[in-house]
C-alpha positions, 0 to 999 in steps of 0.5 A: 556559486554554492547554490548551484553546486551539483553533487554527483557522487558520495563516498561513505567511508565511516564504517570501512574499519577493523572493528568487528566487534559486537555491541554490548549495550544500547548506547554503543548501538545508537553510536554506530547508527549516528556514523551510519545510518543517521549521517546517511539520512542527513546527507539524503536530506541535504542534497535530496532536492538537487535537480533530478536531471543530474543523476546521483551516485552513493556508495557506502563502503564498509567492512564486515557488513555482509557475510558470505558464509557462516565462518565469516564475522559479521558487525550487525550494528551496521546492518540498518544501512541496507534497508535504507539504501534500497529504499532511496531510489524507490522514493528519489529515482535519480539516486543510485545506491550501492552497498559495497563490502570490502575486506581490509586489503591494501589501500590501492586495491580498494581504492580501485575497486571503488573507482570502478564501482563509482564509474559503472552502471551496474544495477547490483544494490549490495556487492561484496569483494572476496579473494578478487571476486565480485559477488552480489546478492540474490534470492534462491527459491527452496524445494522444502520437501527435498531438504532433510527434516528435523523435529520442530524446536518446541518442548512439551511444557516449555516456557516461552517469551513472545513479544507483540504477543496480543497482535494478530500473528503472535495470537496465532502463534500462542494458540498453536503453542498452547494447544500442541505444547501446553506451553507456558507463555509470556507475552509481551506488548505495548498496550496495557489491559484495563482492570479485569472488572472493566473488561466487559464495558470495554468489550461492548465499546469494541476497538483495539483494546477489546480486541486484545482482551478477547484474544487474551480471554480465548488464549487463557481457555486453551491448554497451558498457561499464559501471562501477558504484561505490558513493558517497553521492550527497549527497556533492558531492566523493565523487561528483566524484572517482568521475566524473572518475576514470571519465571520464578512464579512458574519455577521454570526457565525460558526455553525460547523467545519469539520476537514479533514486536515492531512498529511501522509508520509511513513517512517519505525519507526526506520528511523524517526526523532523527526522532520519528526514524528511531521511533520505528528503528528501536523495537527491532534494534534495542528490543532485539538486543534486550530479548537476546540478553535474556538467552545469550547465555544459554547455548542453543536456546530458540530464538525466532525473529519475525522480519519483513521483506522490506529488509531486503527489498527497502520500500517507498515511505517505510525507509526506517522499517526496512532498515530496522528489519535489514538489522534483524536479518543480519543479527539472526545470522550473528546469533546463529553462527557466532552466539551458537543460539537456535535462531531463525528469521522469517521475513514475511510479505504480509499476513493477510488482514492480520497485524500490521497488515489489517486494513491495509489499502495497497494490497494490490500494489504490492501483489504487482511487485510480487508480494503476496498476502498470506493468510493465517493457515498458510503463515502458520504452515510456512513457519512450522515448515521452515522450522522443521527443515531447519532453514536459518532465514527464509523470505515468505510470500513472494510471487516467483514468476514475477519480474521484480522478484526473478530479477534477483533469482535469474543469473542475468537479465532476461529482459535486456540484451546487449546488441551490436549493430554494423553495416558493411557499405558493400565492402564484404561482411566481416568476421564478427563471431568473436564479439559473441563470446569474447565481451567482458564487462566492466568488472572483467566478467564474460558477457554476451553480445549479439551482433545484427547487420543492418542494410543502413544505419538509422540517423538522427536529423542531424546525422548522428546515429539514432540510438533511441531507434536502435534500442527499440528494434526487436533483435534481428528484425528490420527497423520500421519507421516510428508511428507517433501517437495518433490521440490524446490517450496515446499521447499521455502515455507517450509522455509519461514513457519519456519521463520514466525511461528518459527517452525523447523519441517514442512511438506507439509501437515501441516496446517498453523493455526494448527501450531500456525498461526493466522491473523497477521502472515498470513498477514506476510506470504503473504508478504513474499510469494509476495516478493519471488514469486512475486504473490500477493495473497489476505489473505483469500487465506490461509484459502482455501489453508492452506497447503504447498502442497496446496500453491505451486499448487496455486503459479504454477496455478496463475503464469500461469493463472493470469499474466497480462503483462500490468502495469499502469505507469500513469492510470490518465488522460483523453487522449487515453492511450499509451501501451509501449511494452518492448524491448528485454530486457523484462521490460517496466521500460525504459518508466517511464520518457517519461511517466512523460514528456508526462504530467499527462493527458496522461495515459500511461501503460507498457507491460512486457515480460513473463518470467520475473517473477520467474516460467514463460516461455517466448513466442518465437514468435512475433505472440504470444506475440502480441496475449497476449498482445492485450488480455491484454490491452482489460482489460484495453481498451476494444475497440479503438482507440489505440496508440501503442509505442515500442523501439527496439524489442518492435517496432516489437511487436507493429507493430504485435499488429497493424495489428491484431487490423486492422483485427479485425476491430479496430482503431489503431490511432498511431503506433510509433517505437522507432528506431526499425530495420526491421528484415530483416536488423538484423545482426548476433545474436552473434554480438548483444547479447554481451556487452554494447547492452545487459546490456542496454537492461537488465538494462535499459540504467543505466550502460555501459560495454565496448563491447571488455571488455565483449567479454573476459569473459565466459558466467558464468563470463559474467552473474556475471559481469553483476550482479556486475556492476548493483549492483554497480549502485544500479539498482537492489534489494540487493537480486538480484542474479545470477539466476535472471540475468540468467532469464533475459538473457534467455528472452533477447536471446529468444526475439532476436531470435523472432525478427530474425524470425519475417516476418512483415505482410503487414500493411494498416495503417501508422507507425511513426519511430523515429530514433536515430540520432547517430545510436547505440553503439553496431552496426557500422554506416556501418551497419546502413547506409545500412538500409536506412533512415527507417532502412529498414522498406521502404522495408516492406509492410507498407502502410505509413512510416514517419521518425522522427529523434531524438538526441543521440544513440539508447541505450540512446534515453529514457534517459536524455537528449535526451528523452526531444526532443523525448517527444516533437516530439511524443507529436506533433505526438499524437496531430496531430493524435488529429487534424486528427480526429484519436484520441478522447480526452475522453476515 
């Protein structure tokens, strides 16, 4: 019986107490977390795997946990919980969480309020009761130019501590203070710098340590003074010792702290441990407390906290980080209004390609939610504007037009409308005008209700009122017959809508928002669509195309027009980028290890075949592929010089691309073919498209299938066999099916046909062929030996063919251990091209 127990409601009351005293040390702060956020995490992990068919309500009831005005005391130790509560529904949608702050009034009054909150479907995640009124949290857009101004709170020659000081954002702030205020800066960070006599070697090797050394050197060349020290920011003794020593050397006192230090790692809440959670929490909890103690006895000292929007909004896979920042937001409020420090808190969306956001791959999804990337100039301007207008708390980087943001700024949700429908049955129309003005919600607040008369009430097959059909009706319009999905794409979208909305009957003309959709469900829907179809749509798209029919048409159009075959493997670095063209299997993931071995300063882009994604038809001619790919790479690099690389079939496409670039007047600095056979030397197709060669081309050389074993299978058995082997090797997603394998097989066969039909042009440039020393598993050495040392390319009209022999087989050359030698030889060829003046270092 216990196994079948389904928990539907949880009330957490451990933080509803009279204690609003502040925490004096790290141990006391940790104790509060045990009864708060860690207990909630344990509750979630205990009951989070229950059936999603039954929603779970979680109420966190606390006192002194929200402050409605500066005079109210705030128990900041409890403030980690809001970030967690806002994350839970984003990861487990059937959990509904609410943070309720209650005053210490009568037991009867508070019990009634808790029961009302428990039984009401309000969407509010934060609620506070004061003087009998129910308050909910929201956002207010500020017009800074209209607000009073003050001087910036920095002193010329002032002394400031910057935690996280050699991170990207810290360096930007340090530059400003050194250049404009000749400040003395103590930068604290986690990573020790190497001894100074090793710096030159580190700089040549590149990497994160080299970036910090270079940033430190640049700061030392500016005005003022700067010192960097590596410390554990959570260790109060260590931090105080470093600060005292530095201030003694400067004979100065600390004028302010700029707290940027933080740590983020992505992990679902169900997978968190107390240790992993604490690793993210501590820099913002204990670290903030340690830094606060440096200035707490100096009233009006400057303290600038750098927080994140996750503290207010939560965030999937960043629950610990959201909790850490919701604490920081609250603590900054405490500093200003109870400790009388000159404190500020800036909650950022993300600094574009700076600090923690460097290399962030989900920028488009974040923008769909209304979280915009902030460039360094914008970030510094926003920081200075907030300081000179004396704003204690600002969220920076939100798209105010986005529905996900608007729901916090509007007084009511304009996407939904309470509507009452009635019929008269010929008995005359009653007076229902009072309904439009005299409806109240569960909390006694006035609510609007539109009233619509229908000639006939829609009924289900069982004779009950069809609520679903009523819900999808446009306000004031007649209810039309629901049109069922008419093709496979519409049926797939409809099924996703059913899962997201929990509605069984859906037609292609139904409006997502009229079926009960809201901004959060829209985000969930877009995630499902991206997972199912591979199309990353902006959230705003749903407001332009709110029906299944419109979405289906849009997805078809997107697959035709917006697909780009080019994707970044490493978009950083200062060298001329390499474009790696896919082999016959169509994917370009095979280049990942090669890009890594070439180093962080070598940009590398992969090029994927059309037809890999659902809804696409593959191209059948090498010439057409070259034209499409050149158009795509010009979006990344409009002009030469260009570096092209192709493995196997990809080498033929790379050659055609190089030819077209040359006749267009562009410079091809380097053309590399990785064991590509000249088309005239290719054996019969049936000898090549089978066994190990097929599997390696499809799945990137990660598994092996004996050719003789594969020959015995029918085509259908072969497809199922490949899928089984791939799943056993864990190289495809769990939901990867036979249809996905068949789609890849189609691309593979089309590319082999394209290779056999390809006639290489007369190419006036040079080509470097990297030949596999052991030949190919799929071809006999006798066949390969007839091709000659250039694999047949000497017989084509190529001006110059240089051959580099690399160890291993054709199928293994891009995998360890053979790839190490290949990377070294490729690097040497690129450097030689650089020395010959063919490659520019910067681009």
